[in-house]
N, C-alpha and C positions, 0 to 999 in steps of 0.2 A: 168759379165764375158766377156772376150775378144772374138772377132769373128775370129781371125786368130792365127797361130802358130808361128809368127815371134818372134825370140829371145828365143824360147824354146830349151832346150838341146835335141839332137836327141837320143831317148831312145827307147828300145823295150818294150814288154809287161812286166810291173812290176810284174804281177801275174803269169807269165809263169813258167812252170816247166822245169827243176828240180831246178832252182835257188831260187824259192820262199820259199820252206820249207827245213829246214836242220834237220835231225834226229841225235840224239846222243844216240845210242843203249846202250852204257855203262851206261849212266845216266838215260835212259828211258825217254828222253824228246825230244820235237821238238820245233823249233822256226821258225818264218817267217823271211823274208829278213831284217826286221827292228830290229830283235833281240827280238821280243815279243814272249813269250812262248805261245804255242797253245795246245789245248786239244780237242780231237775229242769226240763229244757227239752223241749217236745214237738216232734214232727215238724212240726206246723203252724208253730211258731216258726222252726225252721231253714229251712223252705221259704220262709216269708215274708221272712226275713232275706236269703237268697240271691237270691230273685226281685226284691226291692226294690233290692238293690245292683246287680243286672244291669240292671234297668229304668232306674236313674238313671245308670249309668256305661257300659253296653254292654260291649264286650270289655275295657274297662279294669277291669272288676270282677274278672276272674280273678286278676290279680296281687294285688289287695287281699285277696281270699278266701284266697289261698295264704299271704300274709304274716300274716294273722290266725291261720290254722291253725298256722303255723310258731311264732309266739310262744306260742300256747296249748300246743303240743306241748313246747316247751322247759320251760315251767312244770310241765307234767304229768310230764315226765321227772325233773325235780329232786325233785318230791314223791314219785314212785315210788321213786327211789333212796334217799331218806331213810327212807321207810317200810320198805323191804326191809332196810336196814341195822339199823334198830331191831328189826325182827321176828326176823331170823335171826342177828344179832350179827356180821355181816360186811358189808364194803362190797359194793355191787352187783357190781362187776367181779371180786370174789373168789368169787362164787357159780358153781356149775356152769351151763353153757350151758342144759342141759335145764330146770333150775329157774328160771332167768331167763326163758326162753321161756314156760314153763307159767304162771308168776305174771303175766307181762305179758298173756298171753291171758286169764287170769281177770279181770284188771283191766278190760280192754275189755269182756268179756262181762258182768261185774257192772254196769257203767255203761250197758249197753244199746247198745253200739256195734256188736254183731254177734259172730259167732264167728270169731276170728282164728287163722291159722296162719302162723308165721314160718319162712321157709326160709333156713337158713344153709349149705346145701351148697356154695354158690359164694362163701362168705366169703373164701376164700383168693384169689379173683379179684376181690375188691372189690365184690361184688354181694350184696344182700339182696333177698329177695322176700317179699311179704305177700299172703295170700289172705283174703278176708272173705266169709263167708256172711251173708245178710240184713243188709247194711250199713245204718247208721243213716239215711243220706240216699239212697243208690242204690235202696233198697227202697221209697222213698216217692215218687220222681219218675216221671212217666210215661215210657214207653219212647221213646228217641230215638236219634240216630246218634252222639252225642258223650258221652264220659265226663263225669259231673256232680259227682264227688267231689273237687273242687279243695281244699275245706276239709280233708278227710281227708288228701290228699296232702301238704298243708302241715304238718299235724299230725305225720305220720309223719317228714317230713324234719327238723322241729325236734326231735322226740323222739330220733331216732337220732343226730342231730348231738351232742346232749348225751351220750348213752351212749358214743359212739365218740371224742369229743373232736376230731372232724373235721367240717368243714362239708359236709353231704350234701344231696342233692336227691332228690325222689321223683317218679316218673312213673307215672300210672295207665295201665295197658295194656289192661285189660278192665273193663267196667262192668256191674253187675247191671241197671241201667235200660236198657242197650243190648241186652239179651237174653242176656248171658252167664250161666252158671250161678252165678257169683260175681264179685266185684270183685277185681282183681289189681293189684299195684303193684310197681315195681322201685325200689330205693334204692341210690344210688351217688354219687360225687362229681359236682358240676354239670358239669364239663368233659366228662364222658362222655355226658351226656344232651343237651347243647346241639346236637350234630350231628343228633339225631333230631327236633328241633323244626322245624315247617313242612314236613314231608315226608309229610303225610297219616297216616291211621290205620294202625298196624301191630299185629298181634296179639301176645299175650304171648310166644309162642315165638320169633317173628321179632325182637322187641326184645331178648330175652336173647341170641339168636344174634349179633345185631349188636354188642351190648355186649361179648360175650366176645371179639370180634376187636379190641377197643380196650384200650389201656393208657395210664394217665396218671401 
């Protein structure tokens, strides 16, 4: 990604209201600025969906939730890339990293997913980090001992796989519903995350330290 804004069209906040969402009360529909139809889902729906899947499938529900999130994330990434190119007049990968990160955070925030912070300081080591305050699901689930945002982990893995052109995976390291101050995730290639599976809970710092010792 570029380091400056030279040649970019001068544009305001793409996700700013009231221009981002258009309601058609006669048809009972709403669309975003790009003409994509939108549907508001409540916390109750998401909780019922996750709980019902777990109730029917037990531990087998986790791969299904992650796969669902992954496909959802891929579609969202494609839409985000197209919208940014139309808005700024440049392909997404030609935008400065700071602009890409800021607009992506605004997209999540606008759609009610929480306040996202993307960490690219370990990008040269093949690691991305994501921190989420008041996450859409973690803030709604009762406190427990295990991370609950499998759907979001899948979403992030699918989204950044599209952005990077490389198949990536995402591991949740801290969870708001487990008592952490925010939810945290690490994104990298699947081969680096596989050794961490099945070895018990590790905190965010320990996971990063372990991953920085590996190269694939």
